[in-house]
Structure formats: C-alpha cells, structure tokens
N, C-alpha and C positions, 0 to 999 in steps of 0.2 A: 243746692240751692233749697229752701225751706221758706216757709210760712208767705205760701203762694195759694190763693182763693181759686184757682182756677182761670183759663183765658175767656170764657162769656165776659170778663172783662176784659176788654181787648187792650186796655193800657196795661193792666197784669201780663197779657201775652206779649206786648211789646216790649217790657222789663226782660222778661224771660228770652224771647227771640234775639233780641238784640245783643243781650249780655253773654249766653253762649256762645253766638256769634264773634264778640269782640274778645272772650275769654281764648278761645280754640287758635285765634289768628295770632295772640301773643304767646300762648303756650300750646303748640302743638298737639302734644301727645297727652295733654289734659283728659281726662274723664269726666264729665259732667253730667249729673244728675240731678233729678227734680222730685222734690217731695211736695204732692198736690191734694187738695181738697176734692179735685175733680179731674183726675187724671184723663178721663176720657174728652175733655173738652182741650188736651194739651197734645194730641197725637199727630196734629199738622204741623206741629212745630220742629223744624230739620235741627240735626246737631247734638240733640240730648239722646245721651247713651241709653239711658234706664228712667220710666217715670214711677214713681211709688207713690200709692195712696196714702196720703195723710190724714187719718180720721180721728177725732176725738171722741174717745171712748167714754162711754157712759159707765158709772159704778152701780151695780144692781145694789137696792135698798136690802139691806140685812145679810149681804153676802160678806167673808171675811173680809175682803177688801174695804168694802164699806165698814166695815166695825174699826179696822185698822185705821181708816181715815177719820172717823169719828173720835177714836183714843187718842191720836194726834192733836187735832184741831182742840178738842175740848180740855185736854191737860195741859198742853203745850203751846196752843195758840197757833200751830204748825200746819199750814195746808200744802206744803211741798211735797207731802206725799202723794197725797189725792192729785195732784197737778203731775206728777211722775207717772202716775197711772193713767190719767186722761189721754197725756201723749206720749204713750210707751210706744206706740208705731214710728213715731219719728226720733224718739231717743235711743231706740234700740239698733237705729242705722249709723248712730255716731261713729263708734269703733270701725267702720269701713272707711272713713274719710280722713284726710289732710287738713283741708280747709271747707269750711261751712259758713255758707254766705245765707243771711237774712235777708230778704230781698223785697219786701212789702214795700219799701217805697215811703208809703204816709202811715204804717203802722203804728207810729211814737204819736201821730198827732190825735188819736182817737182814745184818749185817758189812760189809766194804768191798765197794764198787760201782764199780769202776774203769771199769766202760762207763757209766755215769751222770757219773762225773766229767770223761772225756772229751766226751760229746755237751753238758754244760755249758759247758767252756771253747770248743766251737766255737761255741755261741748266743752268747758273750760277746764272742768275736773277731769276729764279724759283727756286733757293735754292737748287739744284741737286747737289751731288757729280759727278765729271768729272773726268774720267780717259782715258790716251792715252795708249792704250795697245800694247806692243810689238814694240816699236817705235824705226826706226833708222834715224839720222838727222845728216849731215854731216855739218861741219863748213863753207862752202859756200853755205850752204842752208840757213843759220839764216841771219833775217834781223831784224829791230828796231819792225816792226809789228808782226812777227812771235814771236819774244820772249815776246812779250806783251800777246800774246795768251797764250805760253804755260805757263805763269806765273797764268793763271787762272786755272790750273789744280790741282785736289787735289793729284793726283798720276801720275807720268808718269812711265812707265815702259820700261827701256831700252832695248832691247833684246841683244846689246853686249856692251862690254868696251867701245869702240871707242866714240860710241852717248854717253854713261854715261859722259865720262871724259870731252866731248866738253860742254855739258848741265850743268854741275856741274862749270866748268871753266868759265861760260856766269851769274853766281850766281844763277841760280834756284837751290832749295833748295827743291823741290817736287819731285825728281828723285829717282829712284830704280833701281839697277842691276838686270836684271834675265838672260834668255835666250829666244828663239823663241819657242812657245809651240807645234811646228810641230816636233820637237826633241821626243816628246812624243809620237806621233800621230802610231796608228797602222797600219799595213800592211793587204792586202789581195792578196795572191799567187794564180794568176790565172795559168792554164796549161801555159808551153812553147811553144811559136811559132815555126815552123818548121826551121831549121837552128842554133837555138841559142846552143851554145855550154856550157855545163856546166864546171863553173871555169874558163872559158876561152871567156867571151863575154863582148865587152866594151861598156858602154851607152854615146850615144853622144848627147847633147841637145844643138841647137843652136836658137838664137831668131832674129825676125825682127828688134827688138829694138835696140840691138846690132849692127846689119848691119845700121840702120839709124844712130847712133851716130858715127860709124866707118866704114865709105864705103868701105874701103880695107879689112875688117877683114874677110870679106865671102870667099875671094879667098884665103886668108890664112887658114882659116878654112878647106876649099877643100883640099889645099897642105897637112894638118896636117894629114887628114884622109886618102889621098894617101899614104903618108908617113906609118902610121901605117900597110896600109894592104899588103905595099910592105915588111916590115921589121918584122911583127910578124905574128902569126898563128891565130889571134883573129879573131872572128866575133865582127861587130858593129851593136848595137841595137841605130838606132835613134829614142831619145824619147820626144815625145812635151810634155810642162805642160802648156802652157797657148795657149785656143783654141778661139782665139775671131777675129770677122772680123777687119781688119786690122792691128793686133797685134797675128799674128796665126804661131805659132811654127811649127805644122804640114806640111802648105802650104810651108814653109821655108825648112823643112826637106825633102821633097820630092823631091827638087832639087837635095839634096844630095843623096839621094836614087836611083833615076834616071841616077845618073852620075855612081854610084859603083855597081848597081846591076847586071852587066855581072859577077862581080869577084865570085857571089855566097856567098858572106861572110858580106853582109850587109842586113839587114831588117829594117823595119819601123813599131813600135808600133801604134795601133790604136789611132785615136783621140776622143774616146766616153769614154775613162776612168776615173775612179774617182781618188782622188791624193792617195788613200789608194792602191788601184791597181796599179798605176805608182811607188808607194813606194815598193810594192810587186815585181814586178820586178826589179826596182833598187837594192834591196835586194840580188838580185842572180846573180849580174854581178860582174866581177873581177875588172874593175876599171869604173871611172863615169867621164867623163868631160862635164860641164855646165854652161851654161849662166844664168838660173833660177834659184834664189837662193833658192827657197824651193825644186827644184830636187834635187841640192847640199845639202839641209839639210836630205833628204831622204837617200842620199847616206851616209852622216857622220854618222847618227844616227844608220844605219846599219853595221857600219864598213868596208865603202868599201874607199879605197883611192880614193881621189877626185880632180881634177884639175878645178879650178873656172876662168871662164872667166867674171872676176869682172869689175862692173861701178858704184859700190857706196860704201858708209862707210859701209853699211851690210855686204857685201861678206869680204872686210878686218877685220871687225870686230869680226865676225863670226869665221874665221880661227884663228886669234889672241887668241881669247879666248879657242879654243882647243889646239892649237899647242904652243903657246906662242909666235907666229910669223905669218907673212903672207904667209904660205908655199904654195905653188902652186897655188898662185893667182896672175893673170896677171893684170894689169891695162888697161883702155881703149885704151891707145896708144899701148900698147904690143902686142895686139892680132891683128893687123894689119901685126906681123911680125913673118914670116911662121919658121923662124930658131928661134926666141925666143917660139913658140909653141911647136916645134919640141924638143928643150932643155928641157923645163917643163914637157913633155910627158915623154922623157926619164929619167929625175929626178924622177918622179913619178913610174915607171919601175923599177927603181933601188931601190927605197928605199919603194919597197911596204911591205915587212914584219916589217920595223920599224913603217910606217904610220898606217901600222892596229894595232900594239902592242898600239901606242900612242893614239888611236881612242879608244882602249879597255879600256885604263887606265883612259882615260877624259871622254867619252860620257855619264859613269853614271853620273859623276858630273855634265855635262852639264844638263842631264836630271832633275836633284835636282835643278837647277836654273830655269829651265822652270817651274816647280812646284812653287818655293817662288814668281810666279806672282800671282797667286790664292791666296796664304796665305798675301800677301801685299794688296791684295782686300780685302780679308775679313777684315782686321784691320783698313779699313776706313769705 
C-alpha cells in the first residue's frame, strides 16, 4: 500500500485499517506492507506486516543528480528522472511485491500528480499489478494526463457510483464499483465524558479545509451551533478527525468550544484518539454533522442520522449510494448560508426515524460492497 500520508488523518488510518483487514480475510496468506510518510503514526494499526518510510527526497543543488535532472529538463523537457530521484525510497520497493495499491482515496481530486504518474509508470514497467483502492474522482478533476495514468491500472476500485459513472463514461474499462472499506471498520467504545447525554448528544465536526475553501462557512457553522443550543436540549460533542499541523480539526473546534462552553452543553473530544475510538463515540450519538468524509462514514455505518458538509464528489456519491439521493449533503457554496444549514438540520431532526430506518436497511448492502473490493483484488 502506498501514497499514505500517515494516520494523524484518521480517515487515512481508517482506509489502511479496514483495507488490510478486508484483504487478509479474503486472502489469508497475503503479506501486506505499508509505505507511509509518517510511519510513527501507523504503528497501532493491526495486521500490517511491515511499515516503510516513504520520504520524498530533496535534490541537492549542484550535485551530480541535480545536474542530470537539469540536463534532462533543459534539453528534453523531461522531469521524469527528477521524479524518480525524489520518489526513489518508494520505487526501490517495487520489485518486492506482486500487487501495489495506491490508497489515497481522493489523491486524484487535487490537480495534476506527476509524482504519482511516474511511480505508476515504474510499477507497470516492472511488470507488477497496479490497483487504485477506494478512489473518488470528480469530472472536474480529470485531464488528459490523468486519464492516461488511470489507463495504466489493472483495477480501479471506485468507492461510490458517481466516480464509477464518471470514469466509465470516459472509456475506462478497468473500473469496479465497491464502497469505502471504512464502513466495515470496528469500533472501540471508551468511557463517555462528563456532560454527555445518552441518546441526546449531537456530534459536530468542522475542518480548516472547509474554512479555507469557503471563508464564510465558519461563521455560518457558529450560527448553526447557536441555533441547536437555543432550540434543542442536546449536548454538542465537537469531534476532530484530522490532527495535522496546518490542517487540524482540533485547533479549529477549540474556537467553537470556547465560544459556547458557558452554556454547559458542549464538550470537545480529545485529539489523540484512533479512528476506531472516534467511531466508538460517534456510534453513541443521536445525530452527527461532519465535514470529514470518514467521520461521516463512521456515523452512517453505525446508523446515526448524518448531515454532511460536503466539498467533493465522494460525499455526494456516498450519500447517493445509501439513500438514492444526495440527502442531507450541502455543497461548498451552501455551507456559508446559515439559513440553509439550519433548514437541513431541521430536516434531519424531522426525518430522524425515517433516516435511521433507511440506514438500517441499506448499510448491510454498503458493507457487502466494501467487501467486494477484496474479492475483486483477489481475482487479479
């Protein structure tokens, strides 16, 4: 497994944790190793055989490598040699494996990825099987160079139907539909914190990523929290799910906690829990409102009515596969509209029992789709 940024992003942890479990259940004798940008964050994930440091190397100015890279680019407009040097820690591992899984999930949603493209070419040149595990890719994310890269894969596992439809529409024949493996991830239930109301606590997750994409969304989210506290008896549990420098839900949610702590009805979950432990708390909530996809998957998979502050194809596609529509998912523009947020929250409360019943009916099917990923993998 490669292109994993580390488990301080609990969504990335959930992908690895659930993925290695699914694979070893389907292929019991499989050896599954992980290349990680931050191996120290992954040591608590069970069943991984070996974890390697995947560190992008710098090229020292005026070194022989630097001169070679400069020559290749200046005379041939070719940056592939430089990319091979930068990613040499990962590329040197390729001969050791039969199947290599690109597991970033939404790595292909963030512009061109020449480094990934070069790694993929090296994998195929070595005669290895290449798999894109649990991918989400939007129409606007595609380019000619990205499509050429996607054609290299022996198998693309789309984790929701919007991605599947987009890729097959563009002529890719190596795509199979599954669901995110995190739907099958176990949960661990820690003691409930002081102030938690059993059966009447709402989880709230917000992220700096959302705030950066829509500057007015933070104030609208504040207004929504204020509305919930004023019009219901619920406790609000602020729930981080990514704890990385520069992209830290916990730091973001501290502002929410400090703003409303005098109400006596808010609490802030700690920033050092594993994905299964956050899921253990989310599973005991009444409602969940979240910006991070894997926090919302933790809620969906434990039958918690969920409102999604969506910002990409994955949020919309996952909701569509569960409900048959993009139910309770707000797009990037809508999340800065306080009245829209409050309207969707009221819809979630109004339809609480119906949503729970729909989840109860459909989540077993979604979990079976998650397991199909390992079945498709075993077939190649």
